[in-house]
Every structure is written in structure tokens, then in C-alpha cells.
N, CA and C atoms as an extended XYZ file, in Angstrom:
426
Properties=species:S:1:pos:R:3:atomname:S:1:resname:S:1:resid:I:1 pbc="F F F"
N         0.780       -1.056        0.080 N   UNK     1
C         0.028       -0.199       -0.038 CA  UNK     1
C         0.976        1.271       -0.099 C   UNK     1
N         0.418        2.107       -0.949 N   UNK     2
C         1.247        3.414       -0.996 CA  UNK     2
C         0.730        4.357        0.056 C   UNK     2
N         1.657        4.950        0.792 N   UNK     3
C         1.348        6.235        1.766 CA  UNK     3
C         2.020        7.472        1.329 C   UNK     3
N         1.209        8.296        1.304 N   UNK     4
C         1.549        9.872        0.851 CA  UNK     4
C         2.724       10.426        2.040 C   UNK     4
N         3.868       10.686        1.685 N   UNK     5
C         4.629       11.606        2.697 CA  UNK     5
C         4.068       12.864        3.186 C   UNK     5
N         4.293       13.053        4.547 N   UNK     6
C         3.736       14.100        5.079 CA  UNK     6
C         4.147       15.523        4.558 C   UNK     6
N         3.611       16.353        4.824 N   UNK     7
C         3.782       17.664        4.425 CA  UNK     7
C         5.078       18.208        5.071 C   UNK     7
N         5.463       17.768        6.210 N   UNK     8
C         6.826       18.022        6.912 CA  UNK     8
C         7.783       17.528        6.038 C   UNK     8
N         7.871       16.511        5.161 N   UNK     9
C         8.953       16.121        4.540 CA  UNK     9
C         9.034       16.797        3.023 C   UNK     9
N         8.582       17.633        3.155 N   UNK    10
C         8.937       18.412        1.768 CA  UNK    10
C         7.920       18.439        0.885 C   UNK    10
N         6.859       17.913        0.716 N   UNK    11
C         6.101       17.718       -0.384 CA  UNK    11
C         4.960       18.477        0.039 C   UNK    11
N         4.591       19.565       -1.111 N   UNK    12
C         3.140       20.311       -0.879 CA  UNK    12
C         2.101       19.435       -1.719 C   UNK    12
N         0.837       19.216       -1.176 N   UNK    13
C        -0.109       18.539       -1.742 CA  UNK    13
C        -1.215       19.538       -1.848 C   UNK    13
N        -2.042       19.502       -3.149 N   UNK    14
C        -2.996       20.233       -3.513 CA  UNK    14
C        -4.227       19.476       -2.749 C   UNK    14
N        -5.275       20.342       -2.352 N   UNK    15
C        -6.372       19.753       -1.580 CA  UNK    15
C        -7.468       18.962       -2.501 C   UNK    15
N        -7.290       19.012       -3.887 N   UNK    16
C        -8.261       18.433       -4.724 CA  UNK    16
C        -7.692       16.973       -4.922 C   UNK    16
N        -8.368       16.268       -4.326 N   UNK    17
C        -8.011       14.658       -4.438 CA  UNK    17
C        -9.112       13.851       -5.482 C   UNK    17
N        -8.662       13.070       -6.202 N   UNK    18
C        -9.702       12.369       -6.859 CA  UNK    18
C        -9.253       10.805       -7.126 C   UNK    18
N       -10.315       10.071       -7.043 N   UNK    19
C        -9.824        8.245       -7.016 CA  UNK    19
C        -9.207        8.052       -8.176 C   UNK    19
N        -8.251        7.183       -8.039 N   UNK    20
C        -7.575        6.737       -9.090 CA  UNK    20
C        -8.288        5.520       -9.992 C   UNK    20
N        -7.996        5.264      -11.139 N   UNK    21
C        -8.430        4.159      -11.835 CA  UNK    21
C        -7.331        3.552      -12.641 C   UNK    21
N        -7.188        2.267      -12.319 N   UNK    22
C        -6.620        1.323      -13.153 CA  UNK    22
C        -7.024        0.209      -13.886 C   UNK    22
N        -6.300       -0.010      -15.077 N   UNK    23
C        -6.934       -1.049      -15.921 CA  UNK    23
C        -6.754       -2.511      -15.400 C   UNK    23
N        -7.737       -3.092      -15.634 N   UNK    24
C        -7.764       -4.762      -15.276 CA  UNK    24
C        -6.978       -5.471      -16.365 C   UNK    24
N        -6.063       -6.327      -16.009 N   UNK    25
C        -5.284       -7.020      -17.136 CA  UNK    25
C        -5.973       -7.960      -17.798 C   UNK    25
N        -7.206       -8.563      -17.109 N   UNK    26
C        -7.790       -9.638      -17.706 CA  UNK    26
C        -8.840       -9.208      -18.665 C   UNK    26
N        -9.645       -8.066      -18.246 N   UNK    27
C       -10.521       -7.433      -19.174 CA  UNK    27
C       -10.287       -6.182      -19.790 C   UNK    27
N        -9.326       -5.415      -19.434 N   UNK    28
C        -9.001       -4.304      -20.048 CA  UNK    28
C        -9.979       -2.967      -19.479 C   UNK    28
N       -10.692       -3.181      -18.507 N   UNK    29
C       -11.579       -2.091      -18.210 CA  UNK    29
C       -11.113       -1.523      -16.795 C   UNK    29
N       -11.365       -0.251      -16.616 N   UNK    30
C       -10.800        0.464      -15.554 CA  UNK    30
C       -11.625        0.072      -13.989 C   UNK    30
N       -11.001        0.061      -13.072 N   UNK    31
C       -11.546       -0.205      -11.768 CA  UNK    31
C       -11.030        1.053      -11.033 C   UNK    31
N       -11.950        1.635      -10.159 N   UNK    32
C       -11.428        2.605       -9.053 CA  UNK    32
C       -10.935        1.885       -7.634 C   UNK    32
N        -9.760        2.513       -7.487 N   UNK    33
C        -9.297        1.974       -6.145 CA  UNK    33
C        -9.257        2.878       -5.051 C   UNK    33
N        -8.911        2.578       -3.869 N   UNK    34
C        -8.928        3.595       -2.718 CA  UNK    34
C        -7.838        4.622       -2.937 C   UNK    34
N        -6.803        4.231       -3.604 N   UNK    35
C        -5.812        5.396       -3.749 CA  UNK    35
C        -6.246        6.568       -4.363 C   UNK    35
N        -5.477        7.767       -3.992 N   UNK    36
C        -6.059        9.086       -4.334 CA  UNK    36
C        -4.812        9.746       -5.132 C   UNK    36
N        -5.287       10.420       -6.177 N   UNK    37
C        -4.106       11.364       -6.883 CA  UNK    37
C        -4.216       12.736       -6.657 C   UNK    37
N        -3.126       13.576       -6.697 N   UNK    38
C        -3.492       14.946       -6.485 CA  UNK    38
C        -3.578       15.468       -7.933 C   UNK    38
N        -4.178       16.680       -8.003 N   UNK    39
C        -4.403       17.354       -9.290 CA  UNK    39
C        -3.533       18.757       -9.003 C   UNK    39
N        -3.258       19.545      -10.101 N   UNK    40
C        -2.404       20.561      -10.030 CA  UNK    40
C        -0.933       20.339      -10.424 C   UNK    40
N        -0.103       21.191       -9.827 N   UNK    41
C         1.157       21.290      -10.225 CA  UNK    41
C         1.925       20.056       -9.830 C   UNK    41
N         1.392       19.042       -8.911 N   UNK    42
C         2.207       18.046       -8.455 CA  UNK    42
C         1.849       16.584       -9.215 C   UNK    42
N         0.949       16.624      -10.319 N   UNK    43
C         0.475       15.430      -10.777 CA  UNK    43
C         1.425       14.487      -11.702 C   UNK    43
N         2.289       14.984      -12.428 N   UNK    44
C         3.283       14.333      -13.080 CA  UNK    44
C         2.348       13.484      -14.066 C   UNK    44
N         2.947       12.427      -14.924 N   UNK    45
C         2.273       11.803      -15.965 CA  UNK    45
C         1.675       10.518      -15.316 C   UNK    45
N         1.870       10.127      -14.043 N   UNK    46
C         1.347        8.834      -13.449 CA  UNK    46
C         2.058        7.618      -13.844 C   UNK    46
N         1.920        6.603      -13.208 N   UNK    47
C         2.622        5.307      -13.572 CA  UNK    47
C         1.630        4.288      -13.943 C   UNK    47
N         0.497        4.528      -13.877 N   UNK    48
C        -0.616        3.375      -14.163 CA  UNK    48
C        -1.039        2.703      -12.818 C   UNK    48
N        -0.575        3.100      -11.912 N   UNK    49
C        -1.151        2.471      -10.532 CA  UNK    49
C        -1.929        3.507       -9.683 C   UNK    49
N        -2.042        4.648      -10.289 N   UNK    50
C        -3.050        5.644       -9.579 CA  UNK    50
C        -2.088        6.649       -8.569 C   UNK    50
N        -1.039        6.418       -8.667 N   UNK    51
C         0.042        7.335       -7.944 CA  UNK    51
C         0.658        8.347       -8.967 C   UNK    51
N         0.991        9.444       -8.563 N   UNK    52
C         1.576       10.385       -9.471 CA  UNK    52
C         2.986        9.966       -9.496 C   UNK    52
N         3.707       10.172      -10.866 N   UNK    53
C         5.124        9.927      -10.893 CA  UNK    53
C         5.906       10.689       -9.945 C   UNK    53
N         5.325       11.946       -9.638 N   UNK    54
C         6.257       12.961       -8.632 CA  UNK    54
C         6.549       11.915       -7.596 C   UNK    54
N         5.427       11.251       -6.947 N   UNK    55
C         5.674       10.536       -5.780 CA  UNK    55
C         6.725        9.577       -5.560 C   UNK    55
N         6.677        8.825       -7.003 N   UNK    56
C         7.740        7.697       -6.954 CA  UNK    56
C         9.310        8.095       -7.065 C   UNK    56
N         9.464        9.333       -7.322 N   UNK    57
C        10.901        9.846       -7.404 CA  UNK    57
C        11.684        9.543       -6.174 C   UNK    57
N        11.237        9.699       -5.033 N   UNK    58
C        12.240        9.525       -3.950 CA  UNK    58
C        11.647        8.486       -3.025 C   UNK    58
N        10.434        8.076       -3.162 N   UNK    59
C         9.951        7.090       -2.216 CA  UNK    59
C         9.759        5.676       -2.632 C   UNK    59
N         9.746        5.400       -3.985 N   UNK    60
C         9.414        3.996       -4.611 CA  UNK    60
C        10.848        3.117       -4.264 C   UNK    60
N        10.721        1.847       -3.960 N   UNK    61
C        11.741        1.021       -3.818 CA  UNK    61
C        12.487        0.993       -5.123 C   UNK    61
N        13.938        1.400       -4.902 N   UNK    62
C        15.007        1.224       -6.061 CA  UNK    62
C        15.614        0.011       -6.058 C   UNK    62
N        15.922       -0.514       -7.213 N   UNK    63
C        16.883       -1.585       -7.410 CA  UNK    63
C        18.284       -1.177       -7.133 C   UNK    63
N        19.211       -2.073       -6.663 N   UNK    64
C        20.339       -1.626       -6.215 CA  UNK    64
C        21.242       -2.044       -7.668 C   UNK    64
N        22.133       -0.935       -8.178 N   UNK    65
C        22.788       -1.258       -9.569 CA  UNK    65
C        23.565       -2.237       -9.382 C   UNK    65
N        23.740       -2.791      -10.542 N   UNK    66
C        24.439       -3.908      -10.800 CA  UNK    66
C        25.911       -3.761      -10.599 C   UNK    66
N        26.522       -4.365       -9.753 N   UNK    67
C        27.970       -4.227       -9.313 CA  UNK    67
C        28.759       -5.363       -9.828 C   UNK    67
N        29.754       -5.246      -10.669 N   UNK    68
C        30.495       -6.509      -11.198 CA  UNK    68
C        31.273       -7.275       -9.899 C   UNK    68
N        31.264       -8.493       -9.786 N   UNK    69
C        31.998       -9.383       -8.917 CA  UNK    69
C        33.354       -8.763       -8.764 C   UNK    69
N        33.968       -8.846       -7.335 N   UNK    70
C        35.358       -8.503       -6.969 CA  UNK    70
C        36.222       -9.292       -7.679 C   UNK    70
N        35.954      -10.791       -7.592 N   UNK    71
C        36.504      -11.847       -8.004 CA  UNK    71
C        35.958      -12.659       -8.911 C   UNK    71
N        36.369      -12.654      -10.204 N   UNK    72
C        35.470      -13.102      -11.272 CA  UNK    72
C        35.463      -14.833      -11.028 C   UNK    72
N        34.383      -15.572      -11.254 N   UNK    73
C        34.258      -17.012      -11.508 CA  UNK    73
C        34.085      -17.316      -12.522 C   UNK    73
N        34.760      -18.495      -13.174 N   UNK    74
C        35.783      -19.118      -12.531 CA  UNK    74
C        36.923      -18.395      -12.621 C   UNK    74
N        37.997      -18.561      -11.930 N   UNK    75
C        39.288      -17.762      -11.811 CA  UNK    75
C        40.121      -17.911      -13.240 C   UNK    75
N        40.308      -16.721      -13.642 N   UNK    76
C        40.935      -16.567      -14.931 CA  UNK    76
C        42.559      -17.008      -14.995 C   UNK    76
N        42.937      -17.740      -16.038 N   UNK    77
C        44.539      -18.117      -15.665 CA  UNK    77
C        45.150      -16.898      -15.857 C   UNK    77
N        46.424      -17.283      -15.001 N   UNK    78
C        47.411      -16.185      -15.083 CA  UNK    78
C        48.055      -15.889      -16.501 C   UNK    78
N        48.341      -14.655      -16.804 N   UNK    79
C        49.198      -14.466      -18.065 CA  UNK    79
C        50.477      -14.095      -17.947 C   UNK    79
N        51.266      -14.213      -18.852 N   UNK    80
C        52.662      -13.848      -18.659 CA  UNK    80
C        52.820      -12.460      -19.168 C   UNK    80
N        53.723      -11.826      -19.422 N   UNK    81
C        54.072      -10.626      -20.021 CA  UNK    81
C        53.550      -10.306      -21.236 C   UNK    81
N        53.581      -11.316      -22.161 N   UNK    82
C        53.046      -11.177      -23.569 CA  UNK    82
C        51.762      -11.485      -23.575 C   UNK    82
N        50.985      -11.661      -22.579 N   UNK    83
C        49.467      -11.752      -22.477 CA  UNK    83
C        49.140      -13.190      -22.690 C   UNK    83
N        49.815      -14.069      -23.030 N   UNK    84
C        49.647      -15.570      -23.189 CA  UNK    84
C        49.482      -16.137      -21.723 C   UNK    84
N        48.717      -17.036      -21.532 N   UNK    85
C        48.407      -17.666      -20.217 CA  UNK    85
C        49.779      -18.559      -19.942 C   UNK    85
N        49.827      -18.618      -18.899 N   UNK    86
C        51.381      -19.132      -18.457 CA  UNK    86
C        50.970      -20.754      -17.964 C   UNK    86
N        52.097      -21.299      -18.210 N   UNK    87
C        51.808      -22.833      -18.400 CA  UNK    87
C        52.088      -23.501      -16.885 C   UNK    87
N        51.190      -24.544      -16.694 N   UNK    88
C        51.504      -25.209      -15.328 CA  UNK    88
C        52.999      -25.962      -15.209 C   UNK    88
N        53.378      -26.561      -16.278 N   UNK    89
C        54.819      -26.909      -16.227 CA  UNK    89
C        55.674      -26.250      -17.280 C   UNK    89
N        56.783      -26.125      -16.956 N   UNK    90
C        57.769      -25.577      -18.081 CA  UNK    90
C        58.056      -26.617      -19.138 C   UNK    90
N        58.517      -26.351      -20.205 N   UNK    91
C        58.590      -27.357      -21.063 CA  UNK    91
C        59.699      -28.418      -20.862 C   UNK    91
N        60.759      -28.043      -20.200 N   UNK    92
C        61.810      -29.060      -19.704 CA  UNK    92
C        61.212      -30.093      -18.794 C   UNK    92
N        60.470      -29.525      -17.754 N   UNK    93
C        59.797      -30.540      -16.975 CA  UNK    93
C        58.910      -31.395      -17.552 C   UNK    93
N        57.896      -30.918      -18.516 N   UNK    94
C        57.154      -31.866      -19.327 CA  UNK    94
C        57.702      -32.759      -19.775 C   UNK    94
N        58.970      -32.358      -20.427 N   UNK    95
C        59.741      -33.524      -21.323 CA  UNK    95
C        60.340      -34.588      -20.355 C   UNK    95
N        60.883      -34.197      -19.294 N   UNK    96
C        61.500      -35.131      -18.222 CA  UNK    96
C        60.414      -36.034      -17.862 C   UNK    96
N        59.323      -35.723      -17.403 N   UNK    97
C        58.014      -36.551      -16.806 CA  UNK    97
C        57.577      -37.467      -18.020 C   UNK    97
N        57.392      -36.763      -19.185 N   UNK    98
C        56.937      -37.497      -20.107 CA  UNK    98
C        57.873      -38.917      -20.458 C   UNK    98
N        59.261      -38.483      -20.492 N   UNK    99
C        60.195      -39.579      -20.816 CA  UNK    99
C        60.180      -40.497      -19.778 C   UNK    99
N        60.044      -40.191      -18.611 N   UNK   100
C        59.951      -41.076      -17.276 CA  UNK   100
C        58.793      -41.884      -17.535 C   UNK   100
N        57.823      -41.343      -17.594 N   UNK   101
C        56.287      -42.212      -17.892 CA  UNK   101
C        56.578      -43.404      -19.078 C   UNK   101
N        57.178      -42.772      -20.017 N   UNK   102
C        57.438      -43.796      -21.165 CA  UNK   102
C        58.361      -44.883      -20.580 C   UNK   102
N        59.516      -44.520      -20.030 N   UNK   103
C        60.466      -45.566      -19.401 CA  UNK   103
C        59.522      -46.565      -18.357 C   UNK   103
N        58.909      -45.948      -17.594 N   UNK   104
C        58.365      -46.822      -16.380 CA  UNK   104
C        57.303      -47.403      -16.986 C   UNK   104
N        56.365      -47.152      -17.745 N   UNK   105
C        55.465      -47.919      -18.680 CA  UNK   105
C        56.069      -49.144      -19.571 C   UNK   105
N        57.383      -48.823      -20.224 N   UNK   106
C        57.924      -49.788      -20.948 CA  UNK   106
C        58.607      -51.132      -20.096 C   UNK   106
N        59.100      -50.460      -18.777 N   UNK   107
C        59.702      -51.516      -17.915 CA  UNK   107
C        58.515      -52.142      -17.222 C   UNK   107
N        57.164      -51.598      -16.864 N   UNK   108
C        56.156      -52.208      -16.442 CA  UNK   108
C        55.530      -53.193      -17.278 C   UNK   108
N        55.546      -53.293      -18.365 N   UNK   109
C        54.960      -53.987      -19.531 CA  UNK   109
C        55.737      -55.171      -19.840 C   UNK   109
N        56.979      -54.902      -19.869 N   UNK   110
C        58.045      -55.999      -20.274 CA  UNK   110
C        58.110      -56.795      -18.760 C   UNK   110
N        57.997      -56.293      -17.725 N   UNK   111
C        58.170      -57.138      -16.234 CA  UNK   111
C        56.769      -57.997      -16.377 C   UNK   111
N        55.582      -57.416      -16.623 N   UNK   112
C        54.520      -58.259      -16.652 CA  UNK   112
C        54.421      -59.426      -17.590 C   UNK   112
N        54.906      -59.004      -18.678 N   UNK   113
C        55.071      -60.052      -19.906 CA  UNK   113
C        56.063      -61.156      -19.830 C   UNK   113
N        56.896      -61.010      -18.778 N   UNK   114
C        58.145      -61.837      -18.236 CA  UNK   114
C        57.485      -62.779      -17.066 C   UNK   114
N        56.819      -62.015      -16.120 N   UNK   115
C        56.530      -62.700      -15.156 CA  UNK   115
C        55.069      -63.121      -14.660 C   UNK   115
N        53.967      -62.389      -15.292 N   UNK   116
C        52.657      -62.531      -15.489 CA  UNK   116
C        52.232      -62.261      -13.973 C   UNK   116
N        52.768      -61.223      -13.329 N   UNK   117
C        52.595      -60.872      -11.983 CA  UNK   117
C        52.437      -59.240      -12.031 C   UNK   117
N        51.176      -58.876      -11.762 N   UNK   118
C        50.789      -57.377      -11.729 CA  UNK   118
C        51.511      -56.509      -10.934 C   UNK   118
N        51.584      -56.993       -9.598 N   UNK   119
C        51.975      -56.411       -8.494 CA  UNK   119
C        53.661      -56.116       -8.666 C   UNK   119
N        54.312      -57.177       -9.298 N   UNK   120
C        55.710      -56.911       -9.614 CA  UNK   120
C        55.848      -55.888      -10.778 C   UNK   120
N        55.151      -56.096      -11.802 N   UNK   121
C        55.243      -54.953      -12.901 CA  UNK   121
C        55.164      -53.568      -12.492 C   UNK   121
N        54.035      -53.430      -11.501 N   UNK   122
C        53.731      -51.811      -11.134 CA  UNK   122
C        54.777      -51.481      -10.370 C   UNK   122
N        55.434      -52.420       -9.360 N   UNK   123
C        56.596      -51.784       -8.593 CA  UNK   123
C        57.922      -51.622       -9.455 C   UNK   123
N        58.204      -52.607      -10.440 N   UNK   124
C        59.289      -52.280      -11.650 CA  UNK   124
C        59.015      -51.018      -12.357 C   UNK   124
N        57.742      -50.817      -12.724 N   UNK   125
C        57.352      -49.708      -13.556 CA  UNK   125
C        57.856      -48.248      -12.760 C   UNK   125
N        57.242      -48.356      -11.521 N   UNK   126
C        57.671      -47.159      -10.444 CA  UNK   126
C        58.985      -46.920      -10.168 C   UNK   126
N        59.823      -47.812      -10.024 N   UNK   127
C        61.115      -47.744       -9.838 CA  UNK   127
C        61.857      -47.348      -10.993 C   UNK   127
N        61.456      -47.836      -12.275 N   UNK   128
C        62.001      -47.304      -13.617 CA  UNK   128
C        61.529      -45.728      -13.716 C   UNK   128
N        60.350      -45.504      -13.421 N   UNK   129
C        60.007      -44.097      -13.679 CA  UNK   129
C        60.685      -43.083      -12.492 C   UNK   129
N        60.914      -43.419      -11.317 N   UNK   130
C        61.934      -42.663      -10.728 CA  UNK   130
C        63.297      -42.504      -11.159 C   UNK   130
N        63.828      -43.628      -11.552 N   UNK   131
C        65.395      -43.576      -11.967 CA  UNK   131
C        65.276      -42.774      -13.497 C   UNK   131
N        64.076      -43.083      -14.182 N   UNK   132
C        64.389      -42.177      -15.376 CA  UNK   132
C        64.342      -40.828      -15.399 C   UNK   132
N        63.655      -40.385      -14.287 N   UNK   133
C        63.170      -39.000      -14.049 CA  UNK   133
C        64.561      -38.202      -13.656 C   UNK   133
N        65.289      -38.926      -12.645 N   UNK   134
C        66.517      -38.541      -12.043 CA  UNK   134
C        67.751      -38.435      -13.242 C   UNK   134
N        67.768      -39.391      -14.081 N   UNK   135
C        68.673      -39.693      -15.187 CA  UNK   135
C        68.355      -38.300      -16.266 C   UNK   135
N        67.146      -38.173      -16.748 N   UNK   136
C        66.722      -37.240      -17.463 CA  UNK   136
C        66.954      -35.742      -16.970 C   UNK   136
N        66.703      -35.760      -15.888 N   UNK   137
C        66.757      -34.356      -15.084 CA  UNK   137
C        68.671      -33.832      -15.016 C   UNK   137
N        69.310      -34.851      -14.952 N   UNK   138
C        70.736      -34.551      -15.055 CA  UNK   138
C        71.308      -34.392      -16.404 C   UNK   138
N        70.748      -34.935      -17.188 N   UNK   139
C        71.273      -34.962      -18.528 CA  UNK   139
C        70.580      -33.776      -19.556 C   UNK   139
N        69.607      -33.543      -19.408 N   UNK   140
C        68.791      -32.281      -20.284 CA  UNK   140
C        69.101      -31.235      -19.604 C   UNK   140
N        69.598      -30.234      -20.445 N   UNK   141
C        70.145      -29.010      -20.051 CA  UNK   141
C        68.972      -28.021      -19.497 C   UNK   141
N        69.363      -27.050      -18.789 N   UNK   142
C        68.424      -26.055      -18.288 CA  UNK   142
C        68.428      -24.955      -19.181 C   UNK   142
């Protein structure tokens, strides 16, 4: 329900009050409501609800303006000085780990084919992976 501000709040009202009419959305016919509109210098153009637009200027509920989030979601990848995204691993590290995986997989497959024991093949592959990573880390230049 809309209440008029008191004259002490800075609004001066004309004494000529008339009942407001609003259109019914279903039938398109006007109905008289209990709200009153003012006539004279304070009327405005109206908002369709029987309340002058001048009254809406400072007293109608206002939506909060859209504020962009402080931290975008999902997080954006960090970029280098050139603007391209930075890599999780450097090229050297990726090559060393890839070669370690290849050596470990080869050792595990060969062990499994020789002994038909999955546990022994996994242990042999892990040991070969660790040894290969240390070996390639030593011989690949930085």
C-alpha cells in the first residue's frame, strides 16, 4: 500500500484529491481503487497505478545497481608479460616427466610379460619411472 509523505517531509499537496483508476489486465476495463491522486502542479504523468510519478521519485523502492563481482568466477588463468596464459609446467619439466612415464610404462609392460605378476610389474614400472626422471633431469640442459 502506498502512503503519501507528510507535508513536513518537503511535499506540498493540493487539496483537490480524486480516486485513481487502473486497468484490469484480464478485461481491459478500468476499476476505481482507494488510492488518491493529486491534481494541480504535483500530478506528473502517472505510472498506471493511480500514484503520481512525482511521488515515485524519492519514495519508491529502488533496485541496487548491478555491481561486477570483485573476483570473477571461474578464476582466470594467469598471464605472462606477453598476454599468453602461463603454463603449469615448463617445457623442460614436461619432457622429463613424459620420458619418465614412457620408461616406467615400458619397464612395467616388459616385467608383466615376463612374469605375469601385476604387483611386480607395477613396482618395476614405478622404480624405472623414478630412475628415469633423475637420469633425464641430470642430462637435459636447463
